C-alpha positions in Angstrom: 77.3 93.5 102.2 79.1 96.9 102.1 77.4 100.1 103.2 78.1 101.6 99.7 76.1 99.0 97.9 72.8 100.8 98.0 74.5 103.9 96.5 75.8 102.1 93.4 73.4 101.6 90.5 73.2 98.2 88.8 74.3 98.2 85.2 70.7 97.9 84.0 69.9 101.2 85.7 72.7 103.2 84.0 70.3 104.1 81.2 72.9 103.4 78.5 72.5 99.8 77.4 69.8 97.8 75.7 71.5 94.4 75.6 73.5 92.3 78.2 76.2 91.3 78.7 77.8 94.6 77.8 80.8 94.4 75.5 83.5 97.0 75.3 86.0 96.8 72.5 88.7 98.7 70.6 92.4 98.9 70.3 94.8 98.7 73.2 96.3 102.0 72.1 94.9 104.7 69.8 97.8 104.8 67.3 96.5 106.9 64.4 93.2 108.3 63.3 93.0 105.8 60.5 93.6 102.9 62.8 91.0 104.0 65.4 88.3 104.6 62.7 89.1 101.3 61.0 88.7 99.4 64.2 85.4 101.1 65.0 84.1 100.5 61.5 85.1 96.9 61.8 83.1 96.5 65.0 80.1 98.4 63.9 76.6 97.0 63.7 77.6 93.3 63.8 74.4 92.1 65.6 75.0 94.9 68.1 77.6 93.0 70.0 79.7 96.0 71.0 78.1 98.9 72.9 81.3 100.8 74.0 84.4 101.7 72.0 87.6 101.8 74.1 91.0 103.1 73.2 94.1 103.8 75.2 95.0 107.4 74.9 97.5 107.6 77.8 99.4 104.4 78.3 101.2 103.9 81.7 104.1 101.5 80.7 106.5 99.5 82.9 109.6 101.1 81.5 110.3 104.4 79.7 110.9 104.2 76.0 107.8 102.1 75.3 104.9 103.7 73.4 103.0 105.6 76.0 100.0 106.7 73.9 99.4 109.6 71.5 97.7 111.7 74.3 95.2 114.4 73.9 95.6 114.4 70.1 93.7 111.1 70.0 90.6 112.4 71.8 89.0 114.0 68.7 89.3 110.6 67.0 87.1 109.2 69.6 84.6 112.0 69.1 84.6 111.1 65.4 84.0 107.4 66.3 81.0 108.4 68.3 79.7 110.6 65.5 80.1 107.9 62.8 79.0 104.8 64.7 77.0 105.9 67.6 79.2 104.0 70.0 79.7 105.2 73.6 83.4 106.0 74.2 85.6 104.9 77.1 89.2 105.9 78.0 91.7 105.2 80.8 92.6 108.2 83.0 95.5 108.3 85.5 95.6 112.0 86.5 93.2 114.9 87.0 94.3 116.4 83.8 93.3 113.2 81.9 89.9 113.6 83.4 89.5 117.3 82.3 90.7 116.6 78.8 88.3 113.6 78.5 85.4 115.5 79.6 86.2 118.4 77.2 86.0 115.9 74.4 82.7 114.3 75.7 84.1 110.9 76.6 81.2 108.9 78.0 82.9 106.5 80.4 86.2 106.7 82.3 88.2 103.8 83.6 91.0 103.6 86.1 93.9 101.2 85.2 95.6 98.7 87.5 98.6 100.9 87.9 96.4 103.8 89.1 94.2 101.7 91.4 97.3 100.6 93.2 98.1 104.1 94.2 95.4 105.8 96.7 96.9 109.3 96.0 96.3 108.9 92.3 92.7 107.5 92.9 91.9 110.4 95.2 93.2 113.0 92.7 90.8 111.5 90.1 88.0 111.4 92.6 88.4 115.0 93.4 88.5 115.9 89.7 85.1 114.2 89.0 83.4 115.3 92.1 80.0 116.8 91.1 80.1 115.3 87.6 77.7 112.6 86.5 79.8 110.2 84.6 80.3 106.4 84.9 83.6 105.1 86.1 85.1 101.6 85.8 87.9 100.6 88.1 90.3 97.8 87.3 91.7 95.7 90.1 95.2 96.7 91.3 98.2 94.7 89.8 98.7 92.9 93.1 96.0 90.6 94.6 94.9 93.1 97.3 91.1 93.1 97.8 91.1 96.0 100.2 93.1 98.2 97.9 90.6 97.5 95.1 87.7 98.2 97.4 89.3 101.3 98.7 89.6 102.7 95.1 85.9 102.0 94.6 85.1 103.7 97.9 87.0 106.9 96.9 85.1 107.2 93.7 81.8 106.5 95.2 82.4 109.1 97.9 83.0 111.7 95.2 79.3 111.3 94.2 79.6 108.8 91.4 76.9 106.2 91.5 77.5 104.4 88.2 80.5 102.3 89.1 81.8 99.0 87.7 84.7 96.8 88.6 87.0 95.5 85.9 88.7 92.1 86.6 92.0 92.1 84.6 93.9 89.5 86.6 96.8 89.8 89.0 100.5 89.8 88.7 101.9 86.5 89.9 105.5 85.4 90.8 105.1 82.3 88.6 104.9 82.1 84.9 101.7 80.1 84.2 99.3 80.1 81.2 98.2 83.6 81.8 99.8 87.1 81.6 97.9 87.9 84.8 96.5 85.1 87.0 92.7 85.2 87.1 92.4 84.5 90.8 88.6 84.4 90.3 87.9 84.2 94.1 88.8 87.9 94.4 86.3 89.3 92.0 83.8 86.9 93.2 84.3 88.3 96.7 83.9 91.8 95.3 80.5 90.7 93.8 79.5 89.4 97.2 80.5 92.5 98.9 79.0 94.9 96.4 76.2 92.9 94.6 74.8 96.0 92.9 78.1 96.9 91.3 78.6 95.5 87.7 81.6 93.4 87.2 83.3 93.4 83.8 86.0 90.9 82.8 89.0 92.0 80.8 90.2 88.7 79.2 92.8 90.5 77.1 95.0 91.5 80.1 94.3 88.2 82.0 95.4 86.1 78.9 98.1 88.1 77.3 97.5 86.0 74.2 94.5 85.7 72.0 94.1 81.9 71.8 93.0 81.9 75.6 90.3 84.7 75.2 87.4 82.4 74.4 87.8 80.2 77.5 88.3 83.1 79.9 85.4 85.1 78.5 83.1 82.0 78.9 84.2 81.5 82.4 83.5 85.1 83.4 80.0 84.8 81.9 79.5 81.4 83.7 80.2 83.4 86.9 77.5 86.0 86.2 79.8 88.8 85.1 78.0 91.7 83.5 80.3 92.3 80.5 83.6 91.9 78.7 86.3 94.3 77.7 88.3 92.8 74.9 91.0 94.5 72.7 90.5 94.6 69.0 92.8 95.9 66.3 92.5 95.8 62.4 96.0 94.3 62.2 96.9 92.9 65.6 100.4 91.8 64.6 101.4 95.3 63.8 99.9 96.9 67.0 102.1 99.4 68.8 101.4 97.8 72.1 100.1 94.4 73.5 100.0 92.8 70.0 99.8 89.2 71.2 96.5 89.7 73.0 94.5 91.7 70.4 92.1 90.1 67.9 90.6 91.5 64.6 87.1 92.7 64.8 86.0 89.8 62.6 87.6 87.3 65.0 86.1 89.1 67.9 82.6 88.6 66.4 83.2 84.8 65.9 84.3 84.6 69.5 81.3 86.4 70.9 78.9 84.4 68.7 80.4 81.2 70.3 79.9 82.3 73.9 77.0 80.8 75.8 74.9 82.3 78.6 74.3 79.7 81.3 71.5 79.0 83.6 71.8 79.5 87.4 72.4 75.8 88.1 75.3 75.6 85.7 76.9 78.8 87.2 76.8 77.2 90.6 78.4 74.0 89.3 81.1 76.1 87.6 82.0 77.8 90.9 83.5 74.5 92.1 85.6 74.5 89.0 86.8 78.0 89.7 87.9 77.1 93.2 89.7 74.0 91.9 91.4 76.3 89.4 92.5 78.5 92.2 94.0 75.5 94.0 95.8 74.4 90.8 97.2 77.9 90.5 98.4 77.9 94.1 99.9 74.4 93.7 101.9 75.7 90.8 103.2 78.5 92.8 104.2 76.1 95.6 106.1 73.9 93.0 107.8 76.9 91.6 108.8 78.1 95.0 110.2 74.6 96.0 112.2 74.5 92.7 113.7 77.9 93.5 114.5 76.8 97.0 116.3 73.7 95.8 118.3 75.9 93.4 119.5 78.0 96.4 120.3 74.8 98.3 122.5 73.7 95.5 124.4 77.0 95.7 124.8 76.5 99.4 126.1 73.0 98.9 128.7 74.2 96.4 129.8 76.8 98.8 130.1 74.3 101.6 132.1 72.0 99.4 134.5 74.9 98.4 134.9 75.9 102.0 135.0 72.4 103.4 132.0 73.1 105.7 129.7 70.4 107.2 126.4 69.6 105.7 124.2 69.7 108.8 124.4 72.8 111.0 122.0 71.9 113.9 121.7 75.3 115.3 120.6 76.8 112.0 118.1 73.9 111.4 116.5 74.3 114.9 116.2 78.1 114.5 114.6 77.7 111.0 112.1 75.1 112.1 111.0 77.2 115.2 110.8 80.3 113.0 108.5 78.6 110.4 106.3 76.9 112.9 105.7 80.3 114.6 105.1 81.9 111.2 102.6 79.2 110.2 100.8 79.4 113.6 100.3 83.2 113.0 98.8 82.3 109.7 96.3 79.9 111.3 98.2 76.7 110.4 98.8 73.9 112.9 102.3 73.5 114.3 102.5 69.7 113.5 101.5 70.4 110.0 104.3 72.9 109.4 106.8 70.7 111.2 106.1 67.7 108.9 106.4 69.8 105.8 109.7 71.4 106.9 111.1 68.0 108.0 110.5 66.7 104.5 112.0 69.8 102.9 115.0 69.5 105.2 115.6 65.8 104.4 115.5 66.7 100.7 117.9 69.6 101.3 120.4 67.3 103.1 120.1 64.8 100.3 120.7 67.5 97.7 123.8 68.9 99.5 125.3 65.5 100.2 125.1 64.6 96.5 126.9 67.8 95.5 129.5 67.7 98.3 130.4 64.1 97.8 130.5 64.3 93.9 134.0 63.8 92.4 133.8 66.6 89.9 136.7 69.0 89.2 137.3 70.8 92.5 138.5 73.9 90.7 135.6 74.1 88.1 
């Protein structure tokens, strides 16, 4: 358990919520005043499912030219949402100026996005800006699966005097294109819950899934793992959303989804942990297969080059050097030398077979 655990208040002690799990919802981006208010009205008072209204005011995008948010102009819209619906409001901040503007407009909760968490300088700037201010802060995991980087961001915010902190699990970027926009890698947030058991953990299925038809299953999995809440994007007309259209749902569809979620007992949660770890193995196996397919693709290019230059298939010095290098790398990672040797021998046999098939083929030599 981390030394900061005792300084972080559990969600039940924040003094803000009457029902659990906590649900945060609203549009990916605040586009217009009308859109923001229509979303809030659509979510309002439906069995009190939603407690916090979220909206992206500043949107850090991968490439310039994409919609990057309305900016400060949208903050009064959130003030009006709070006035008309009583919702708490929550926005993403990435700079000290974002913090100052949000506080000026009485935003209730701040969150740090994945692109901010990955940058310790940006996190520290925000930590300095909120020092001495009593406001809850939620911290998304970094884009890459780096537990220490996520923990470091939490430490920086906690050391600024903030004691109402929550983690947001939004999945991790992966080299493979699987079912999800961002791979869940549940073992990482589970380890964070073990390290900081007092800290609330919110799941962001919208960014994990990237498409709305997966939201139900991921939301249920997070509740089965004793997560404290959900952050799910909603929009009155998702297909016309200015950002992340595929992962947003209408307020009505969100309510149907929330109504179908089940809160499990402790025994069921423990059983589900095995399924989570098995899912992690399945995800890793997919990455292994993807890497092997890419390796074979490169081998085919090598074979064509050898054919064009009339080079021999087997180059013993290269093979011996490669095998020794990989055995050494595996040992440094805690893997047995014999295990690595057997794997690479099989890979090498397949490589020779692939090259031989291409070099001995009777296709057009000049093609």
